[in-house]
VEXDREN-2710 file (C-alpha; in Angstrom, 1 decimal):
% VEXDREN-2710
k/r/px/py/pz
1/MET/26.3/42.1/32.8
2/ARG/24.3/44.1/31.1
3/VAL/26.9/47.4/30.5
4/LEU/29.8/44.8/29.8
5/ALA/27.2/42.6/27.5
6/GLN/27.1/46.5/25.7
7/ILE/31.2/47.4/26.1
8/ALA/33.0/43.9/26.0
9/PRO/33.2/41.4/22.9
10/ARG/30.1/39.6/21.7
11/GLY/30.2/36.2/23.4
12/THR/32.5/37.1/26.5
13/ILE/29.5/38.3/29.9
14/THR/27.5/35.6/30.5
15/PRO/24.1/36.9/29.6
16/LEU/21.3/38.0/32.4
17/VAL/18.3/35.4/31.8
18/PHE/16.2/37.9/33.9
19/LEU/16.8/40.0/37.6
20/ASP/14.1/40.0/40.5
21/GLN/15.4/43.4/42.7
22/SER/11.8/42.9/44.6
23/GLU/13.2/38.9/46.0
24/SER/17.0/39.9/46.1
25/LEU/16.1/36.9/42.4
26/LEU/19.4/36.9/39.9
27/ALA/19.5/34.0/37.1
28/MET/22.4/34.3/34.4
29/GLY/23.2/31.8/31.0
30/ALA/25.6/29.2/31.8
31/VAL/29.1/28.2/30.2
32/PRO/27.6/24.9/28.4
33/GLU/30.4/21.9/29.3
34/PRO/32.6/21.1/28.4
35/HIS/34.5/24.1/30.0
36/GLU/37.8/24.9/31.7
37/ASN/38.8/27.0/35.1
38/TRP/41.9/30.0/33.1
39/LYS/43.5/29.5/36.8
40/SER/43.9/25.7/36.9
41/VAL/44.7/25.0/33.1
42/LEU/48.4/27.5/34.1
43/LEU/48.5/26.2/36.9
44/SER/49.2/22.6/35.0
45/GLY/52.0/24.1/33.2
46/ARG/49.6/24.8/30.1
47/VAL/50.6/28.1/28.1
48/GLU/48.7/29.0/25.3
49/THR/49.4/32.9/23.9
50/SER/46.1/32.9/22.3
51/HIS/44.3/33.3/25.8
52/PHE/46.5/36.1/27.2
53/GLN/45.9/38.1/23.8
54/GLN/41.9/37.4/24.6
55/PHE/42.3/38.2/27.8
56/ALA/44.2/41.5/27.0
57/GLU/41.1/42.8/24.5
58/LEU/38.8/42.0/27.0
59/LEU/39.9/44.1/29.6
60/ALA/40.8/46.9/26.8
61/ALA/37.0/47.0/25.3
62/ILE/36.2/47.3/29.3
63/HIS/38.1/49.9/29.9
64/HIS/37.3/51.9/26.3
65/GLY/33.8/51.7/26.8
66/GLY/33.8/52.8/30.3
67/THR/34.3/56.1/30.1
68/ALA/30.7/56.8/28.6
69/HIS/29.6/59.1/31.6
70/GLN/26.3/56.5/31.7
71/TYR/28.0/53.7/32.0
72/CYS/30.9/55.1/35.0
73/ASP/28.1/57.4/36.5
74/GLY/26.4/54.3/37.7
75/PHE/29.1/52.5/39.2
76/ALA/30.3/55.6/41.5
77/ASP/30.1/53.4/44.9
78/ARG/33.4/51.9/46.0
79/SER/32.3/50.5/48.9
80/PHE/33.1/47.0/47.6
81/PHE/36.3/48.1/46.3
82/GLU/37.1/49.3/49.3
83/SER/35.8/46.5/52.1
84/LEU/37.6/43.6/49.2
85/ARG/40.2/45.8/47.8
86/ILE/41.7/48.4/48.8
87/GLU/41.3/47.5/52.9
88/PRO/41.9/43.5/52.9
89/TYR/44.9/44.4/50.4
90/TYR/47.1/47.5/50.6
91/LEU/46.4/48.2/54.3
92/VAL/46.8/45.4/55.9
93/THR/49.9/44.3/54.1
94/ALA/50.9/48.4/55.1
95/ALA/50.3/48.0/58.6
96/ARG/52.0/44.5/58.4
97/ILE/54.9/45.6/56.7
98/PRO/56.8/48.2/57.5
99/ALA/59.1/48.2/54.5
100/ALA/55.7/48.7/52.5
101/HIS/54.1/50.8/54.2
102/SER/54.8/54.4/53.2
103/PHE/54.6/53.2/49.2
104/LEU/51.1/51.1/50.3
105/MET/49.9/54.3/51.2
106/GLY/50.6/56.5/48.6
107/LEU/49.2/54.0/45.9
108/VAL/45.4/53.5/48.0
109/GLU/45.8/57.6/47.9
110/GLU/46.8/58.2/44.4
111/THR/43.6/55.6/43.9
112/ARG/41.2/57.2/45.6
113/SER/41.8/60.0/43.7
114/ARG/41.6/58.7/40.1
115/GLN/37.2/57.6/38.6
116/LEU/38.5/57.7/34.6
117/THR/36.6/54.7/33.6
118/LEU/35.1/50.8/34.8
119/VAL/37.4/49.0/36.5
120/HIS/36.9/45.4/37.4
121/GLY/37.9/44.7/40.7
122/ASP/38.5/40.8/40.0
123/TYR/40.4/40.6/36.7
124/SER/42.2/37.3/37.5
125/PRO/42.6/33.8/35.8
126/LYS/40.3/32.6/38.5
127/ASN/37.7/35.0/36.7
128/ILE/37.7/33.2/33.4
129/LEU/36.1/30.0/32.0
130/ILE/37.2/28.8/28.4
131/TYR/34.4/27.6/26.4
132/GLN/35.8/26.4/23.3
133/GLY/38.8/28.3/23.3
134/ARG/37.6/31.7/23.7
135/LEU/37.3/33.4/27.6
136/VAL/34.0/34.1/29.5
137/LEU/34.2/36.8/31.8
138/LEU/32.8/36.1/35.9
139/ASP/32.5/37.6/39.0
140/HIS/31.8/41.4/38.9
141/GLU/30.5/42.6/41.8
142/VAL/33.6/44.7/42.4
143/ILE/33.2/46.8/39.5
144/HIS/33.6/50.5/39.7
145/CYS/34.5/54.0/38.7
146/GLY/37.6/53.7/38.9
147/ASP/41.8/53.7/37.3
148/PRO/42.1/50.9/34.9
149/ALA/45.6/51.2/36.4
150/PHE/44.1/47.9/38.7
151/ASP/42.6/45.8/36.7
152/ILE/46.1/45.4/35.2
153/GLY/48.2/45.2/38.8
154/PHE/45.8/42.7/40.0
155/SER/46.4/40.7/36.9
156/MET/49.7/40.9/36.8
157/ALA/50.1/40.0/39.8
158/HIS/48.5/36.3/39.7
159/LEU/50.6/36.1/36.2
160/LEU/54.1/36.7/38.2
161/SER/53.2/34.9/40.9
162/LYS/52.3/31.1/39.2
163/ALA/55.1/32.4/36.8
164/HIS/57.2/32.2/40.6
165/HIS/55.0/28.9/41.3
166/LEU/56.2/27.0/37.5
167/PRO/59.8/27.7/37.0
168/SER/59.3/24.9/34.5
169/VAL/57.3/27.2/32.3
170/ARG/58.6/30.4/34.1
171/GLN/60.0/32.2/31.1
172/ASP/56.7/30.7/29.5
173/ILE/54.2/32.4/31.5
174/ALA/56.5/35.8/31.6
175/ALA/56.5/36.1/28.0
176/ALA/52.6/35.3/27.9
177/ALA/52.8/38.2/30.3
178/HIS/54.8/40.7/27.9
179/GLY/52.6/39.8/25.3
180/TYR/49.6/40.2/27.2
181/PHE/50.6/44.8/28.3
182/ARG/50.8/45.4/24.8
183/THR/48.5/44.2/23.0
184/TYR/45.9/45.5/26.1
185/ALA/47.9/49.3/25.3
186/HIS/48.2/48.2/21.2
187/LYS/43.5/47.9/21.4
188/GLY/43.5/51.2/23.0
189/GLY/43.2/50.2/26.5
190/MET/43.5/53.1/29.2
191/ALA/45.8/52.9/32.1
192/GLU/49.1/54.7/32.3
193/VAL/51.9/52.9/32.7
194/MET/53.8/53.6/36.1
195/PRO/50.2/53.0/38.0
196/CYS/50.8/49.9/36.6
197/VAL/53.3/49.1/37.9
198/ARG/52.8/50.1/41.5
199/HIS/49.7/48.2/41.2
200/THR/51.7/45.3/40.0
201/LEU/53.8/45.6/43.0
202/GLY/51.4/46.2/45.7
203/CYS/49.2/43.0/44.4
204/LEU/51.7/41.0/44.0
205/LEU/53.1/41.5/48.3
206/ALA/49.1/41.4/49.3
207/ARG/48.6/38.0/48.0
208/VAL/51.9/36.9/50.1
209/ALA/51.8/39.9/53.5
210/GLY/48.2/40.6/52.6
211/ARG/44.1/39.2/53.5
212/SER/43.8/37.4/50.7
213/GLN/47.0/35.2/50.7
214/LEU/47.5/32.9/47.4
215/GLU/47.0/29.4/48.8
216/TYR/49.2/27.7/45.5
217/LEU/52.6/29.5/46.9
218/ASP/54.7/27.3/50.5
219/ASP/56.4/29.2/53.0
220/ASP/59.5/29.9/51.1
221/GLU/57.9/31.3/48.1
222/ARG/55.7/33.4/49.5
223/ARG/59.3/34.5/52.0
224/ARG/61.1/35.0/48.2
225/GLN/58.5/37.1/46.4
226/ARG/58.0/39.8/50.1
227/ASN/61.8/39.8/49.5
228/ALA/61.7/40.7/46.3
229/VAL/59.0/43.1/46.0
230/THR/60.6/45.2/49.4
231/THR/63.2/45.4/47.3
232/LEU/61.9/47.1/43.8
233/MET/59.2/49.0/46.0
234/ALA/62.4/51.2/47.2
235/ASP/63.1/52.6/43.2
236/PRO/60.2/51.3/41.4
237/PRO/61.0/49.9/37.8
238/ARG/60.4/52.2/34.6
239/SER/58.3/50.0/32.5
240/LEU/56.3/46.8/33.6
241/GLU/58.9/45.3/31.3
242/GLY/61.8/46.2/33.7
243/LEU/59.0/44.5/36.6
244/ILE/58.4/41.3/35.3
245/ALA/62.5/40.7/34.3
246/GLN/63.5/42.3/37.8
247/PHE/61.1/40.3/39.9
248/LEU/61.7/37.2/38.4
249/GLU/65.7/37.9/38.7
250/LEU/65.4/38.8/42.4
251/ILE/62.6/35.9/43.5
END
């Protein structure tokens, strides 16, 4: 919270009130009421462009500001990322889906080798509260120095899974997802396109076949998503725009 408050846009990080390490006590400021959880807002079918724009600007600020050595060196421990993301998402899925094994193991090797900037590791709509139209980011326990493309892939998989689940607003979410990455890149985001594509595919599959599956997708949706992603893994699109279009076509 201390580091993110220095590099993220003002008001997007809950303030630290106090920390007593000897007693394992931490207090942070509460997000005032009334607020809404962005995941719930999206699942209700409300798609507001400004939310996606802020989501992009916040992540770009974290990735851009997190390259400083004094920040990244302080988050060199990647053990939580390994136990909460690499193992349950990519390794479990690789073991369960033979057609994805080579793709995912290559992605794991690539991810472990890239230590470029601060990576939130849990950048998703469920960890965003909306207060007076502004986004506030929560739950930073997976933060580490790593590959910023993971945050893009992780968040993009959430957006595309919701587009899959909500056909009435599918095109609206898809268009907003396009805008999300464009704004991120325009605001100085560091993630390279092809690693973003690979992490999006990896997370899309992990959320229907790994240990942490999306609760709002039914069995038919999980099957469709699994089939679509394994098809795309055989010949990954060269852009996120292409990935979004092909994914929606296949589902």
